[in-house]
N, C-alpha and C positions, 0 to 999 in steps of 0.2 A: 508329607510336607518337608522341605528342605529347611532346615533349622537356621542357616544363615539367611534365608530368603525373607524371614520375619524381620530380621535387623535391617538388611537392605531397604526393604519395603518401608520400614519406619523411618529411615534416613531419607529417603525420596519423599516421603510426605512432610517430614520436618522441614526439609529444603523448600518445599512447596509452601509452606505456611510462612516462612521466613520471607520468601520472595513476594508473597501477597502483602505481608506486612509493609515490606520496603516500598511496594507501589503505592499502598496507601499513604504511606508518609510523604510521597512525592506530591500529593495532592493538598498536602496541608500548607497554607500560605506561610512565608517567612519574611515579607516585607520586600523581597526582591522578586523580580519577574522571572519566571520559569515556563517554557512551553507546556510542561506537564500539568500545570495548574489547570489548564482547560481540558484535560483528559476527563472523560465522562460526559462532556457537554453534547447533548442531542440536539440536532437542528432539524426543524421541518423543511425539507427540500425536496422538490419533485414529487411532492404528494406522499412522501413518506418519512418517517423520522430517521436521520443518519447520524453518525458520530461526526463531530467537527473535523477531525483529522482526515476525514475521507473527502471533505469539501474545500479544504483550504490549507495552506501552510502557515505555520506559526512560527514567529521568530522574536527575538528580543534585542532590538536595536539599542535599547539603553537599559540599565539596571531596574528602572521603575516603569518600563513600558513593554507591553506585549504588542506585536504587530501580526494581524491576520490577513493574508491575501488569498481570497477566494479564487479558486480555479475557474468558476464561473461567476462574473460580476453580478448575475441576476440574483444570486444568492446572499448578496451583501447585507440586505436588510434583514432577512430571516437569521443570519449568523449573529448580527448585533442584537436582535430581539431575544434569541436564545441565551446569550451571555446576560444580557439585562435582566431576564426573567428568572434565572438561576438563583435561588436564595442562599445556597451554599456559598456561592462566589461572592456575592455582594460587591459587584462591580458595575461601573458605568461606561459602556464603550462608545466610542465616537467613530463615525465613518465619512469618509471625504469623496465618497463615490467610487474609489478605487480599493482602498484597504480599510480594515477596521483597526482602530487603536484603542488599546485598553490600559489606561493609567493605573498603575498599582499604588494605592495610597500608602504612605508610611504606617506601620502599626504603632498605636499607643501601648503604654505599659499593660493596660487592662486587657487589650485584645492578645497581647503577647502570652500573658498568664492563661487566657482562655485556650489558646491554640497549644500551650503546654499540657493543659488538662486533657485537651482532644487526643494529643500524642499519646498520653498515659492510659487514656481508655483504649486506644488502639493497641498498645502494648499489652494490657490486660486481655483483650480480645484473643491476640496471638497467643499468649500464654495458655489460655484455655484450649484453644485448638491443638497446642503442642501436648498439653496434659492429656487430651482426648486420645491423640496418637499414641502416646505412651502406654496409655491404659488399655487400649486395643491390642498393642503388640505383647504386653504382658500377659494379657488375656489368653491370646493365641499360644504363647509360651506355656502357660500354666495347663492349657487344654492338651498340649502335646504331651507334657509331663504326665498328665492323668491318664492318657491314652496309652502310655508307656512307650511313646515314639522316641523320647529322649530321656535321659537320666537326670538325677538331681544335679550333678556337677555341670553337665551342659545347660540345664536350664539356668543355673545361676550364672553360667558365662554368658549366656545370651541375654539375660536381664541387664547384667553390667554393661555389655555392649549397647544395648537400647538406652540405659541411663546415660552412658557417654554421649551417645549421639544427641540426647535431649539437652545435655549441658552444653554441648557445642552450638547448638541452635538458639539456646537461651543466651549464650554469650554474643552471638551474632545480633539478637534483637536488643540486648542492653546496649551494645555499641551503636547501633543505628539509632536508637533513642537518645543517647546521649549526644550524638552528632547533630540529630535534629534539634534538640532542646538548645544547644549551643547555638545553631543557626538561628533559631526563633529569637532568642534573648540577644543576640548581638544587634546593637543599634547601628 
């Protein structure tokens, strides 16, 4: 086992966890329209479930409005139904025969606090995955030390490197959390 490989592998996994967390944050509403709000919407088209992004282009002509232009106008009604029937979105789309318009209602204080709680739960999920990656890396280092592949000093150096990578990932998560909370609470 290459000793530095454990640290590099942990850094990659930390990065993946942080990126997944940031992608999850994009799906949390902030009161402003953003095309990524509709990521994960699955539309029944051509007899199979397909992601919305494969069926239409999504734009934000105004701060409080999403506009979905289907590539095939025959999918207009199914796109509208998929958005309307998605309970996590809580949106009411309107179509005019060419495009689907989704007005984004402004958030009240109670909803803003609910979204902050949702962000905090996503932070905790991300921290759990970061801790699991750290635990696995430390376990690999301890196993290598036990198998006498590395010495005590080398094991300590590798553990410090893993902890530094963990701290860096944690800082990224906290920065993203603060930015999202500020975005949500801004009226």
